[in-house]
C-alpha positions in Angstrom: 0.0 0.0 0.0 1.0 3.6 -0.5 0.1 6.8 1.3 0.9 10.5 0.7 1.9 12.7 3.7 2.5 16.4 3.6 5.6 17.6 5.5 5.1 20.1 8.3 8.0 21.5 10.2 11.7 21.6 9.6 13.1 18.4 11.2 14.8 17.3 8.0 15.6 20.8 6.6 17.2 21.6 4.2 16.4 18.3 2.4 12.7 18.5 3.2 10.7 21.8 3.4 7.2 22.4 4.9 4.8 21.9 2.1 6.7 19.0 0.5 5.1 15.7 0.1 6.4 12.2 0.7 5.0 9.0 -0.9 5.2 6.2 1.6 5.2 2.4 1.3 3.1 1.2 4.2 2.5 -2.2 5.8 4.6 -4.8 7.6 6.6 -5.8 4.5 7.7 -2.1 4.1 8.8 -2.0 7.8 10.8 -5.2 7.4 12.9 -3.5 4.6 13.9 -0.4 6.6 17.6 0.2 6.7 20.0 2.9 7.8 19.6 6.1 5.7 15.9 5.5 4.9 13.4 8.2 5.6 10.4 7.0 7.7 7.2 8.5 9.0 6.1 7.3 12.4 4.0 8.0 15.5 5.7 9.1 18.7 3.6 9.5 21.8 5.0 12.9 23.0 5.4 14.5 19.6 2.7 13.0 17.3 3.5 12.1 13.7 7.2 12.7 12.7 9.4 12.3 9.7 13.1 11.3 10.3 16.0 9.5 8.8 17.0 6.1 10.2 20.4 6.3 11.8 20.6 2.7 13.0 18.5 -0.4 13.1 19.1 -2.6 16.2 19.7 -6.1 14.8 18.5 -7.8 18.1 15.1 -6.2 18.5 14.5 -4.2 15.3 14.3 -0.9 17.2 14.9 2.1 15.0 17.2 5.0 16.0 16.2 8.1 14.1 17.6 11.6 13.6 16.7 14.9 12.1 19.0 17.3 10.3 17.7 20.5 11.8 19.6 21.5 15.0 16.3 21.9 16.9 14.9 18.5 15.7 13.6 16.1 18.4 14.9 12.6 17.6 16.1 9.4 19.3 18.5 11.4 21.5 15.4 12.8 23.2 12.7 10.1 23.0 14.7 6.9 22.4 14.4 4.3 19.6 11.2 3.7 17.7 9.5 0.3 17.8 8.7 -1.0 14.3 5.0 -1.1 15.1 5.0 2.8 15.4 6.1 3.2 11.8 3.5 4.5 9.4 5.7 4.0 6.3 9.0 4.2 4.5 9.6 7.0 2.0 9.7 5.9 -1.7 9.4 9.3 -3.3 9.9 12.9 -2.3 7.7 15.5 -4.0 9.0 19.1 -3.6 6.6 21.9 -3.1 6.3 24.3 -6.0 8.8 27.1 -5.9 7.4 30.6 -5.7 
C-alpha cells in the first residue's frame, strides 16, 4: 500500500521543506525492509507524527534509532528508539513543493 503525507515543520531541513510531500510504502513488509539512511514517518507519543532519517536499526530487537537534520529537531536522542509497530511507512518518493 502507499500513502501520501504532507511535510510540516523543519526536522529534515534543508532536504525537506514544509509543504513538500512524501510518498510512503506502508505495511509490515515495508517496515521489514527499513535500513540505515531510509526516511520514515512514524507516530511518537509525545510529539505526534514525525518524519526522520533512520540512523541505526538494532539487529537484536528491530528498534529504529532516528535523527533529524535541523539542529532543533527532536529525535532518538530525546525520545529513544522507535519500535517498528509505530512506523506508518517508508519513503519511496519525495515531491518538492512548487517554488514561488
